[in-house]
VOLUMVO-80735 format. One line per 10 residues: number of its first residue (from 1); for each residue z, y, x of N, C-alpha, C. Coordinates in steps of 0.02 Angstrom, whole numbers, plus 50000, padded with zeros to 5 digits. Example, Ala and Ser with C-alpha at 12.3 -4.5 7.8 and 13.67 -1.06 7.14 Angstrom:
BEGIN
1) 50390,49716,50660,50390,49775,50615,50390,49835,50660 | 50354,49888,50642,50357,49947,50684,50394,50002,50645;
// end
This chain:
BEGIN
1) 56188,54539,53226,56186,54484,53283,56275,54481,53279 | 56312,54429,53283,56377,54424,53288,56403,54415,53353 | 56446,54438,53381,56465,54437,53454,56534,54398,53460 | 56543,54359,53487,56599,54328,53492,56650,54336,53553 | 56690,54377,53552,56738,54399,53609,56793,54335,53618 | 56803,54312,53675,56855,54255,53687,56881,54288,53751 | 56945,54274,53751,56989,54284,53810,56994,54229,53852 | 56996,54232,53907,56986,54176,53956,57006,54216,54034 | 57048,54183,54083,57061,54210,54141,56996,54197,54177 | 56981,54242,54208,56913,54243,54253,56930,54238,54327;
11) 56989,54222,54346,57011,54237,54420,56967,54201,54457 | 56935,54143,54448,56907,54106,54494,56831,54119,54509 | 56806,54157,54456,56743,54189,54449,56743,54261,54466 | 56805,54292,54484,56816,54357,54525,56782,54411,54477 | 56791,54400,54421,56773,54464,54370,56833,54471,54317 | 56812,54528,54278,56862,54536,54228,56824,54523,54160 | 56760,54513,54153,56713,54505,54102,56659,54481,54106 | 56618,54436,54072,56566,54419,54074,56534,54398,54005 | 56468,54391,54009,56424,54383,53950,56409,54295,53961 | 56423,54273,53916,56395,54184,53903,56328,54192,53853;
21) 56286,54162,53874,56218,54145,53818,56201,54199,53773 | 56212,54261,53803,56183,54325,53763,56220,54335,53692 | 56266,54309,53689,56310,54315,53618,56376,54311,53615 | 56406,54293,53681,56481,54283,53693,56501,54328,53755 | 56563,54353,53747,56579,54385,53791,56647,54354,53810 | 56662,54342,53881,56721,54310,53905,56769,54374,53940 | 56819,54397,53917,56862,54456,53961,56923,54426,53968 | 56950,54446,54043,57013,54414,54061,57073,54460,54034 | 57100,54424,53996,57173,54467,53959,57223,54495,54008 | 57219,54474,54074,57267,54505,54121,57258,54566,54137;
31) 57221,54614,54100,57206,54688,54128,57269,54731,54082 | 57285,54782,54105,57318,54827,54058,57264,54855,53995 | 57295,54884,53959,57256,54900,53894,57180,54951,53907 | 57212,54996,53961,57147,55035,53960,57085,54999,53996 | 57106,54963,54053,57068,54916,54085,57014,54865,54051 | 57057,54845,54009,57023,54778,53946,56985,54821,53913 | 56988,54881,53887,56953,54915,53844,56883,54926,53884 | 56904,54957,53942,56843,54982,54001,56795,54923,54009 | 56827,54846,54016,56795,54793,54035,56751,54775,53969 | 56789,54770,53908,56744,54767,53836,56681,54811,53831;
41) 56689,54865,53847,56641,54914,53824,56577,54901,53868 | 56612,54902,53937,56556,54870,53994,56508,54818,53966 | 56538,54764,53954,56503,54706,53923,56475,54710,53877 | 56485,54738,53824,56452,54759,53756,56391,54807,53788 | 56401,54859,53828,56339,54900,53849,56284,54844,53880 | 56322,54797,53922,56260,54757,53945,56229,54698,53900 | 56267,54677,53848,56235,54645,53798,56187,54682,53746 | 56200,54737,53736,56158,54772,53686,56107,54821,53719 | 56117,54831,53784,56079,54874,53818,56057,54837,53883 | 56031,54784,53896,56017,54748,53954,55978,54789,54016;
51) 55939,54828,53991,55898,54867,54047,55923,54921,54082 | 55994,54940,54071,56035,54985,54083,56043,54964,54174 | 56049,55014,54210,56084,54986,54268,56146,54983,54284 | 56175,54940,54341,56253,54929,54337,56283,55001,54355 | 56254,55043,54389,56284,55109,54397,56284,55149,54327 | 56250,55144,54287,56235,55179,54225,56288,55151,54180 | 56289,55086,54172,56341,55048,54140,56409,55053,54140 | 56414,55064,54212,56496,55079,54239,56513,55145,54214 | 56465,55202,54234,56481,55277,54212,56488,55279,54134 | 56440,55251,54094,56458,55242,54027,56512,55219,53997;
61) 56534,55163,54031,56592,55125,54000,56645,55176,54012 | 56648,55202,54080,56715,55245,54094,56710,55311,54053 | 56662,55342,54028,56655,55388,53987,56687,55380,53919 | 56660,55314,53891,56681,55301,53817,56751,55275,53818 | 56782,55241,53873,56841,55214,53869,56896,55282,53867 | 56871,55338,53916,56899,55394,53917,56911,55437,53852 | 56850,55442,53812,56850,55472,53750,56896,55435,53710 | 56883,55361,53697,56927,55334,53648,56999,55340,53653 | 57019,55319,53724,57081,55353,53753,57124,55405,53720 | 57077,55461,53749,57092,55534,53723,57110,55532,53647;
71) 57094,55493,53606,57099,55504,53539,57154,55454,53516 | 57198,55423,53557,57257,55387,53549,57244,55316,53513 | 57178,55288,53536,57172,55210,53524,57226,55176,53565 | 57246,55134,53543,57291,55089,53590,57273,55015,53556 | 57273,54959,53614,57274,54895,53600,57338,54876,53576 | 57333,54826,53518,57393,54803,53490,57380,54734,53516 | 57415,54715,53531,57432,54637,53558,57449,54588,53493 | 57422,54529,53509,57429,54484,53443,57484,54444,53474;
// end
């Protein structure tokens, strides 16, 4: 499955990220790099493991983001 990730300001929706039609992720680009990564992982978890509770998704995203950042991965801006 190909996942399309699009950047879109989501202030009106009061979200940092969302899934559209089970194949697209929209993510608000106005986040700092770490929060952007956390939001992206969060939405990917929802997409790939839809039966997880919101609490589990939040915790898992936070753990994965922390581990990735500890390995010095950084966002490169286009």
